[in-house]
FILOKOL-144764 format. One record per residue (C-alpha): residue in three letters; x, y, z. Coordinates in steps of 0.05 Angstrom, whole numbers, padded with zeros to 5 digits, always signed. Layout:
// residues N
ALAXYZ
...
// end
This chain:
// residues 453
MET+01067+00139-01173
VAL+01078+00169-01239
PHE+01156+00166-01239
PHE+01167+00107-01201
VAL+01112+00056-01225
LEU+01078+00083-01287
GLY+01142+00114-01325
PRO+01183+00050-01313
ALA+01120+00010-01329
TYR+01112+00043-01394
SER+01189+00047-01416
ALA+01181-00033-01403
ALA+01126-00042-01454
LYS+01150+00003-01504
GLU+01213-00057-01520
THR+01153-00095-01541
MET+01087-00059-01560
SER+01069-00005-01592
VAL+01068+00068-01568
GLU+01002+00064-01552
GLN+00997-00014-01534
ALA+01049+00010-01475
ALA+01010+00069-01459
MET+00941+00026-01445
HIS+00991-00031-01409
ALA+01018+00028-01367
TRP+00952+00052-01353
HIS+00923-00017-01338
ILE+00981-00030-01288
GLY+00969+00044-01254
ILE+00903+00023-01242
CYS+00922-00039-01205
ALA+00971-00009-01157
LEU+00914+00045-01140
LEU+00862-00015-01126
ILE+00922-00044-01074
SER+00934+00018-01046
GLY+00856+00020-01029
LEU+00858-00051-00999
PHE+00922-00040-00964
LYS+00886+00030-00930
CYS+00829-00011-00910
VAL+00877-00058-00871
CYS+00895+00011-00838
SER+00841+00046-00821
LEU+00834-00006-00764
GLY+00890+00017-00729
SER+00889+00083-00750
ASN+00858+00115-00682
TRP+00903+00069-00639
ILE+00963+00101-00671
ARG+00929+00177-00663
ARG+00922+00161-00594
VAL+00991+00129-00579
VAL+01037+00182-00614
PRO+01046+00253-00589
ARG+01014+00315-00622
ALA+01088+00336-00636
GLY+01103+00279-00679
LEU+01042+00271-00723
LEU+01030+00353-00727
GLY+01112+00350-00733
SER+01105+00319-00807
LEU+01058+00352-00819
THR+01091+00410-00813
ALA+01142+00386-00852
ILE+01101+00374-00911
ALA+01069+00437-00906
LEU+01128+00492-00895
VAL+01170+00460-00934
ILE+01138+00424-00993
ILE+01070+00459-01004
ALA+01100+00529-00985
PHE+01168+00534-01015
MET+01160+00490-01082
PRO+01105+00546-01103
LEU+01153+00595-01085
MET+01192+00582-01145
GLU+01136+00590-01193
ILE+01119+00667-01155
ILE+01184+00686-01154
SER+01190+00672-01222
TYR+01138+00732-01242
PRO+01154+00768-01179
VAL+01117+00830-01194
ALA+01046+00792-01210
GLY+01070+00739-01162
MET+01091+00782-01103
ALA+01023+00825-01113
ALA+00982+00762-01102
LEU+01032+00751-01045
ALA+01013+00813-01014
ILE+00937+00806-01019
ILE+00942+00738-00993
LEU+00982+00748-00933
THR+00941+00810-00912
THR+00872+00785-00922
LEU+00887+00715-00901
ILE+00944+00715-00849
ALA+00926+00784-00815
ARG+00861+00786-00829
LEU+00845+00842-00858
ARG+00783+00860-00905
PHE+00801+00875-00982
PRO+00766+00939-01001
PHE+00691+00926-01029
ARG+00689+00855-00991
ILE+00726+00825-01042
PRO+00745+00750-01020
GLY+00823+00751-01004
ALA+00831+00695-01052
LEU+00791+00724-01103
ALA+00825+00790-01098
ALA+00897+00755-01108
LEU+00876+00722-01172
LEU+00842+00782-01204
VAL+00901+00824-01183
GLY+00959+00775-01194
GLY+00934+00750-01266
THR+00909+00826-01293
ILE+00985+00841-01282
TYR+01020+00780-01312
TYR+00970+00781-01373
LEU+00991+00860-01380
MET+01065+00843-01370
THR+01058+00781-01417
SER+01016+00820-01474
THR+01064+00878-01463
GLY+01137+00838-01483
TRP+01153+00854-01411
VAL+01167+00787-01389
PRO+01157+00728-01442
LEU+01106+00665-01426
PRO+01133+00614-01396
GLU+01169+00555-01444
GLY+01125+00498-01467
GLU+01051+00540-01452
GLN+01032+00515-01530
LEU+01051+00443-01526
PHE+00989+00419-01521
ASN+00918+00444-01544
PRO+00870+00437-01485
ALA+00814+00431-01532
ASP+00833+00361-01548
ALA+00817+00338-01470
LEU+00747+00353-01478
LEU+00695+00311-01465
PRO+00739+00253-01456
TYR+00714+00185-01464
GLU+00767+00118-01461
TRP+00765+00118-01397
PHE+00702+00083-01398
SER+00732+00018-01421
VAL+00752+00015-01356
PHE+00685-00021-01332
LYS+00705-00078-01386
PHE+00758-00095-01331
GLN+00814-00120-01388
TRP+00864-00084-01333
LEU+00857-00143-01279
TRP+00895-00177-01333
ALA+00957-00133-01312
LEU+00953-00146-01243
ASP+01019-00193-01242
ASP+01057-00145-01280
CYS+01040-00098-01221
LEU+01059-00139-01170
PRO+01140-00121-01173
TYR+01125-00049-01168
LEU+01095-00073-01092
PRO+01156-00049-01057
ILE+01137+00025-01089
ILE+01071+00012-01080
LEU+01061+00002-01005
PRO+01107+00052-00980
PHE+01064+00112-01016
ALA+00997+00081-00986
LEU+01034+00079-00916
GLY+01051+00155-00929
THR+00979+00182-00947
VAL+00960+00139-00887
ILE+01003+00172-00846
GLY+00986+00245-00874
GLY+00909+00222-00860
ILE+00927+00219-00788
ASP+00967+00276-00783
CYS+00906+00321-00816
THR+00855+00288-00767
GLU+00898+00315-00713
SER+00903+00382-00745
ALA+00826+00386-00743
ALA+00822+00363-00675
ALA+00879+00426-00661
ALA+00832+00472-00698
GLY+00772+00448-00651
ASP+00737+00401-00706
GLU+00749+00326-00674
TYR+00742+00272-00724
ASN+00744+00193-00716
THR+00801+00181-00744
GLY+00791+00110-00770
ARG+00738+00129-00818
VAL+00779+00190-00835
ILE+00825+00132-00859
GLY+00764+00091-00875
VAL+00740+00138-00925
GLU+00806+00147-00961
ALA+00810+00074-00974
ILE+00734+00080-01004
ALA+00758+00131-01051
THR+00824+00103-01072
LEU+00784+00044-01088
VAL+00726+00075-01124
ALA+00778+00113-01161
ALA+00813+00052-01180
LEU+00755+00021-01212
CYS+00738+00086-01253
GLY+00812+00091-01281
GLY+00851+00129-01238
VAL+00918+00127-01224
ILE+00930+00171-01168
GLN+00916+00162-01089
THR+00863+00194-01057
THR+00880+00228-00994
PRO+00853+00279-00943
TYR+00887+00341-00969
ILE+00929+00378-00913
GLY+00904+00446-00896
HIS+00844+00444-00852
PRO+00866+00499-00808
ALA+00868+00543-00864
TYR+00807+00522-00898
LYS+00773+00536-00837
ALA+00805+00603-00830
MET+00773+00623-00898
GLY+00707+00604-00883
GLY+00712+00536-00922
ARG+00657+00485-00894
ALA+00618+00419-00922
ALA+00603+00459-00985
TYR+00661+00488-01001
THR+00687+00420-01001
LEU+00618+00391-01036
ALA+00631+00457-01085
THR+00711+00435-01102
ALA+00692+00365-01112
LEU+00646+00384-01168
PHE+00691+00433-01197
VAL+00749+00384-01196
GLY+00705+00324-01212
GLY+00666+00370-01269
ALA+00750+00377-01293
GLY+00757+00311-01304
LEU+00696+00285-01327
LEU+00688+00344-01381
GLY+00757+00362-01388
TYR+00758+00430-01378
PHE+00825+00421-01333
GLY+00869+00447-01393
PHE+00844+00504-01400
LEU+00839+00523-01323
TYR+00918+00507-01330
VAL+00933+00552-01391
ILE+00884+00606-01375
ILE+00904+00617-01302
PRO+00969+00643-01276
LYS+01010+00604-01235
ALA+01043+00661-01197
ALA+00971+00688-01180
ILE+00938+00626-01152
PHE+01001+00595-01123
PRO+01011+00649-01061
ILE+00939+00613-01035
LEU+00992+00549-01021
ILE+01038+00593-00985
PHE+00973+00608-00945
ILE+00954+00544-00936
GLY+01024+00519-00916
LEU+01041+00585-00863
GLU+00982+00569-00828
ILE+00988+00494-00823
SER+01045+00504-00791
ALA+01028+00567-00743
GLN+00968+00514-00721
SER+01016+00461-00705
PHE+01052+00502-00661
LEU+00996+00538-00635
ALA+00963+00465-00612
THR+01021+00431-00580
PRO+01062+00446-00517
ARG+01111+00502-00525
LYS+01167+00443-00486
HIS+01158+00399-00556
TYR+01176+00462-00605
ALA+01237+00432-00623
ALA+01202+00365-00641
ILE+01167+00405-00688
ALA+01223+00432-00720
ILE+01271+00364-00719
ALA+01207+00341-00769
CYS+01227+00393-00815
LEU+01296+00354-00827
PRO+01284+00310-00877
ALA+01230+00341-00918
MET+01296+00393-00928
ALA+01332+00336-00957
TYR+01277+00314-00999
LEU+01268+00381-01022
VAL+01338+00392-01034
ASN+01342+00317-01069
ILE+01289+00345-01115
PHE+01329+00399-01142
THR+01393+00364-01144
SER+01348+00302-01191
GLN+01325+00360-01234
LEU+01387+00388-01249
LEU+01429+00322-01257
SER+01372+00304-01307
ASP+01373+00367-01340
PRO+01367+00348-01427
SER+01430+00402-01435
ILE+01475+00368-01387
SER+01457+00299-01408
GLN+01478+00311-01474
VAL+01545+00335-01447
LEU+01560+00294-01396
GLY+01520+00225-01413
ASN+01466+00204-01357
PRO+01457+00225-01284
THR+01485+00159-01258
VAL+01545+00178-01298
ILE+01542+00245-01287
SER+01536+00223-01205
GLU+01604+00176-01220
LYS+01642+00230-01250
LEU+01633+00275-01178
THR+01683+00275-01120
HIS+01670+00226-01078
THR+01653+00279-01025
ASN+01595+00307-01071
GLN+01574+00234-01091
LEU+01566+00215-01015
THR+01523+00288-01001
LEU+01476+00264-01060
LEU+01475+00188-01024
ASN+01464+00221-00960
LEU+01421+00275-00987
ARG+01372+00212-01027
ILE+01377+00165-00955
LEU+01344+00216-00912
SER+01301+00239-00967
ASN+01268+00171-00980
GLY+01207+00145-00937
PHE+01218+00221-00897
ILE+01145+00220-00876
VAL+01156+00169-00823
THR+01227+00196-00806
SER+01195+00255-00783
LEU+01145+00220-00744
ILE+01197+00179-00709
TRP+01245+00228-00696
ALA+01192+00285-00667
SER+01156+00229-00623
SER+01224+00212-00602
LEU+01246+00278-00588
ALA+01181+00296-00552
ALA+01191+00233-00504
ILE+01251+00244-00493
ILE+01240+00320-00468
ASP+01180+00282-00423
ARG+01235+00243-00391
ARG+01203+00179-00419
LEU+01271+00154-00441
ALA+01250+00085-00448
LEU+01183+00099-00504
ALA+01240+00138-00543
ALA+01276+00083-00546
LEU+01235+00039-00567
TYR+01213+00095-00629
PHE+01288+00081-00643
LEU+01279+00014-00649
ILE+01215+00024-00694
ALA+01265+00073-00737
GLY+01315+00012-00745
ALA+01264-00025-00763
CYS+01234+00015-00817
THR+01305+00018-00843
PHE+01327-00055-00835
PHE+01266-00063-00891
GLY+01274+00004-00929
VAL+01214+00041-00908
ILE+01255+00102-00887
HIS+01325+00118-00910
SER+01321+00059-00968
PRO+01388+00063-01008
LEU+01350+00054-01074
ALA+01339+00110-01121
ASN+01271+00094-01128
ASN+01241+00089-01055
GLN+01223+00028-01056
VAL+01223-00022-00991
PHE+01260-00084-00994
LEU+01294-00150-00967
ILE+01359-00141-00933
HIS+01379-00197-00983
GLN+01358-00172-01038
LEU+01407-00116-01033
THR+01480-00113-01066
PRO+01538-00115-01017
GLU+01548-00037-01022
GLU+01468-00028-01004
GLN+01469-00074-00962
ALA+01526-00042-00915
ILE+01485+00022-00913
ALA+01421+00002-00889
LEU+01464-00041-00835
ARG+01500+00018-00820
TYR+01424+00060-00812
LEU+01405+00000-00775
GLY+01465+00005-00726
GLY+01451+00080-00716
TYR+01383+00077-00694
LEU+01406+00010-00639
VAL+01462+00050-00612
MET+01408+00113-00598
ALA+01354+00061-00568
LEU+01414+00025-00528
ILE+01439+00101-00502
LEU+01370+00113-00486
ALA+01349+00050-00458
LEU+01411+00048-00401
TRP+01400+00133-00388
HIS+01325+00105-00374
LEU+01359+00062-00320
HIS+01405+00110-00283
GLU+01342+00158-00288
GLN+01305+00113-00242
ARG+01353+00115-00191
ASN+01384+00186-00197
PRO+01314+00229-00235
SER+01335+00292-00265
PRO+01287+00357-00257
PRO+01226+00370-00297
PHE+01243+00399-00361
ILE+01214+00479-00359
VAL+01199+00515-00410
GLU+01229+00599-00405
GLU+01186+00651-00430
PRO+01206+00690-00470
VAL+01227+00767-00434
GLY+01181+00811-00459
ASP+01131+00762-00487
SER+01059+00792-00486
// end
């Protein structure tokens, strides 16, 4: 939302408005975008129970594992190893207390102990000059954000006039909303795998209502069930934990003390908790899935890996020092060899819509393993339809959906090639299904590991 809606809206508005007016206009567009997202989720909530029933568990938990392991667990690792002494000390405590379930001395909760030990080491090292403070640490004064009141202007509803300017961003807004809906369905399945059954329609409905309320209060970021139910349950979190979190984070927004938390709490000391969350979700996904579907969960992680690599390559190409020498990222990409240009293009295409791609790939492989080749062919047809409209594998840099006639000839060729690939896969499996009807293969047998205990 920030990079693909608010940023471009702000840049476009600056051409005809002052900086302050442009920022206000971008905010209003963001509110309208969130309102549209909430309405879209309301519609999706009606069919969410059906989706959960027809999609195999490996598909739902596979896409969740892709996010948990590759994004939630790996991204914080970069911050942890930037300050390895403090970060790894905190990580050791997290792994020992929350993963291995050993008690920390004096019965101090593991997460708190990791924060105290890691934070103490961090401040000792930075205060003595052993390691430098992060660049940009003092770019803002957190006291300036205390007791914000400008957001009250949202209740004048002047932002409704920005609705027309928001409509061109629909091809970007709706895929993001769809991604959070799928994430909510995945979270519900993850909770069920941990022994807690919830009504999927109600979960997505609450997500939709929360998104609408956030929009009416001036929010620009979607609300969604945060993945990690098995992890929070393992830490002892229950309804009171959720309420306390809501009050604490809500208070940070209303009173404006989040800036102090950002400055005071070292990321290297707090991010190991995200490692635990990612590992716990991934482990729970495998435990709750039949052994024969493990490969389906694994294949779901591949599009997320492309998303991860695409993030780092985009950051590298957009680095100001490189841009000063070689120009903007587009010019830099054009100066690369054809092979490297193709690699970057393939990374972007595979990463665009990766949550939906992960779900379809994992579901298809699970169906193939179960000898349900006709169903797998149907999944690949759905993938082809999603490709045709850019829900997955969009060749556009901003991950937006499209109608095929809106693309350039080169972009059309890319989209049609991916569509053709999925159609060929569907055809092969459909024909194979007919062959299996007459000459059935033996059932899939899971071989137990030697020495498994």
